[in-house]
C-alpha positions in Angstrom: -56.6 50.1 -2.1 -58.3 49.5 -5.5 -61.8 49.2 -6.3 -62.9 45.6 -6.0 -66.0 44.0 -5.1 -67.3 44.7 -1.4 -67.5 41.4 -0.5 -63.8 41.1 -1.8 -62.8 44.0 0.2 -64.4 43.0 3.6 -62.7 39.6 3.4 -59.7 41.2 2.7 -60.0 43.7 5.7 -60.9 40.6 7.9 -57.9 38.4 7.0 -55.5 41.8 7.7 -57.2 42.1 10.8 -56.1 38.5 11.9 -52.9 39.1 10.7 -51.3 42.7 10.3 -47.8 43.3 8.9 -46.2 46.8 9.2 -46.1 48.1 6.0 -44.3 51.4 6.7 -41.7 49.0 8.8 -41.1 47.0 5.4 -39.3 50.0 4.2 -36.6 50.9 7.1 -33.9 48.8 5.8 -34.5 50.5 2.1 -34.2 53.4 3.5 -31.0 53.3 5.5 -29.7 51.7 2.0 -30.0 55.7 0.8 -28.2 56.9 3.9 -24.1 57.3 4.5 -22.7 54.8 7.3 -22.2 57.6 9.5 -23.8 61.0 10.3 -24.2 63.5 12.8 -27.7 64.5 13.3 -30.8 63.0 12.2 -34.6 64.0 12.5 -37.4 61.3 11.6 -40.7 63.1 11.2 -43.6 61.5 12.5 -41.5 59.1 14.6 -44.5 56.7 15.7 -43.4 53.8 18.0 -39.6 55.4 17.5 -38.7 51.7 15.3 -37.3 54.0 12.7 -35.8 56.5 15.2 -34.2 52.8 16.5 -32.3 51.7 13.6 -31.1 55.6 12.7 -28.9 55.7 16.1 -26.8 52.8 13.9 -25.7 55.5 11.4 -26.4 58.9 13.5 -24.5 60.3 16.5 -27.7 61.5 17.6 -31.5 61.3 16.7 -34.4 63.2 17.1 -37.9 62.3 16.4 -40.7 64.3 16.1 -44.9 62.9 16.4 -47.3 64.5 17.1 -49.5 61.8 19.1 -48.0 62.0 22.6 -49.6 58.9 23.4 -47.5 57.0 20.8 -44.5 59.2 21.3 -44.8 58.5 25.1 -44.5 54.4 24.2 -41.6 55.4 21.8 -40.0 56.4 24.9 -40.5 53.5 26.8 -39.4 51.4 24.2 -36.0 52.9 23.4 -33.2 52.2 25.8 -31.5 55.0 27.9 -28.2 54.3 26.1 -29.4 54.8 22.7 -28.9 58.5 21.4 -32.6 59.2 20.7 -34.6 61.8 22.1 -38.1 62.5 21.3 -41.0 65.4 21.3 -44.3 66.0 20.9 -45.0 68.6 18.1 -46.7 69.5 15.1 -45.0 69.4 12.4 -43.8 71.5 9.7 -43.8 74.7 12.3 -42.7 72.8 15.7 -39.9 71.0 14.3 -36.5 71.9 16.0 -34.1 73.7 13.7 -31.2 72.1 11.9 -29.2 71.7 9.9 -30.0 67.7 10.0 -27.2 65.5 7.7 -30.3 63.0 7.7 -34.4 63.6 7.6 -36.6 60.9 7.2 -40.6 60.8 7.6 -42.7 57.7 6.5 -46.2 57.7 5.5 -46.8 61.1 7.8 -46.2 63.5 5.0 -49.9 63.3 3.5 -51.0 64.1 7.1 -49.1 67.8 6.4 -49.4 70.3 4.2 -47.2 68.8 1.6 -45.5 72.1 -0.1 -45.1 73.7 3.4 -43.6 70.6 4.8 -41.4 69.7 1.9 -39.8 73.3 2.1 -39.6 73.2 6.2 -37.7 69.5 5.3 -35.6 71.1 3.2 -34.4 74.3 4.8 -33.3 72.3 7.7 -31.2 70.0 5.9 -27.5 70.4 6.2 -25.8 71.0 2.9 -24.9 67.4 1.5 -27.4 66.1 3.8 -30.5 63.6 2.7 -34.2 63.6 2.8 -36.1 60.1 2.4 -39.5 59.7 2.4 -42.1 57.0 2.4 -45.2 58.4 1.0 -49.0 57.0 0.8 -51.0 58.8 -2.7 -54.4 58.5 -3.8 -55.1 56.5 -6.2 -56.2 57.9 -9.4 -54.1 56.5 -12.7 -53.9 53.6 -14.6 -50.5 53.2 -13.1 -51.9 53.4 -9.4 -54.8 50.9 -9.9 -52.4 48.2 -11.5 -49.7 48.7 -8.8 -52.4 48.2 -5.9 -53.9 44.9 -7.6 -50.6 43.5 -8.0 -49.8 44.0 -4.1 -52.6 42.4 -3.1 -51.9 39.1 -3.2 -48.3 39.8 -2.0 -49.6 41.4 0.6 -51.6 38.3 1.7 -48.2 36.2 1.5 -46.3 38.8 3.4 -48.8 38.6 6.1 -48.9 34.8 6.1 -44.8 35.0 6.2 -44.8 37.4 8.7 -47.1 35.8 11.3 -45.9 32.3 10.4 -50.0 32.0 9.1 -50.9 32.3 12.8 -53.6 35.2 13.8 -51.5 38.1 15.6 -51.5 41.5 17.5 -51.2 44.9 15.5 -47.8 45.9 16.3 -47.1 49.1 18.3 -46.3 50.6 15.5 -49.9 50.5 13.9 -51.5 51.5 16.6 -51.1 55.4 15.7 -53.5 57.2 13.9 -53.9 57.3 10.0 -56.0 59.1 7.6 -56.4 59.0 3.9 -54.1 60.7 1.3 -55.7 63.5 -1.0 -52.8 63.9 -3.9 -52.6 61.8 -6.3 -48.3 60.6 -7.7 -48.3 62.8 -10.2 -49.6 66.3 -7.9 -46.8 65.0 -5.5 -44.2 64.7 -8.3 -44.9 68.1 -9.6 -45.6 69.9 -6.0 -41.9 68.3 -5.5 -40.4 69.3 -8.4 -40.7 72.9 -7.6 -39.3 72.3 -4.0 -36.8 70.3 -4.3 -35.7 69.9 -7.9 -33.4 66.5 -9.0 -35.8 64.5 -6.4 -36.2 60.9 -7.2 -39.4 59.6 -6.9 -41.1 56.3 -7.3 -44.0 54.2 -7.2 -43.6 51.2 -5.0 -45.7 47.9 -3.8 -48.0 48.0 -1.0 -49.5 51.4 -1.8 -46.6 53.4 -0.8 -44.1 56.1 -3.4 -40.9 57.0 -2.3 -39.0 60.2 -2.5 -35.3 60.8 -2.2 -33.4 64.1 -2.4 -29.9 65.7 -1.5 -28.8 69.0 -0.8 -26.1 70.1 -2.8 
């Protein structure tokens, strides 16, 4: 979040602690719009509580979710009906990712936890020809454009919190109990590193402190 007076930041933190909403889940429907209607195999890297993996099961014949946190992975298994074609594995990315090829690979607010270039190379190498990689990432604020989007996100974030929680305090969603850490790469650095590994990738800054990356393998 952008640099604001500490008193304001503390007030915002208290508000959002009482009215939490999942910024990552906000992009799930957008992710689905980037994908074909039907695919064979989908890989969700950093699956957390499995919310996106279960949505992908509506498009894919089989979905495999991978996460390094055994507790949140166990919760994902509990929340996933047995009839839904999703399996989960506890493993570190990128080294522990299952071999491909996969028609779809998704990664939401996780790639900043990983060695960035190696992660992109692993995703690329596991993607089937014609397959789609979709990343929703977090970058470090450094440029004027970053700070402008951050400031614009603050009032919208409050509105979304009130709408999603109907103006009432609420507990944190299960999806928000996974461990997090701040990003260390700025968006221009992410763009340069991505171009070197995934030529033709589409990257865009977004509201709510996120960026998106879409790449289709030819």
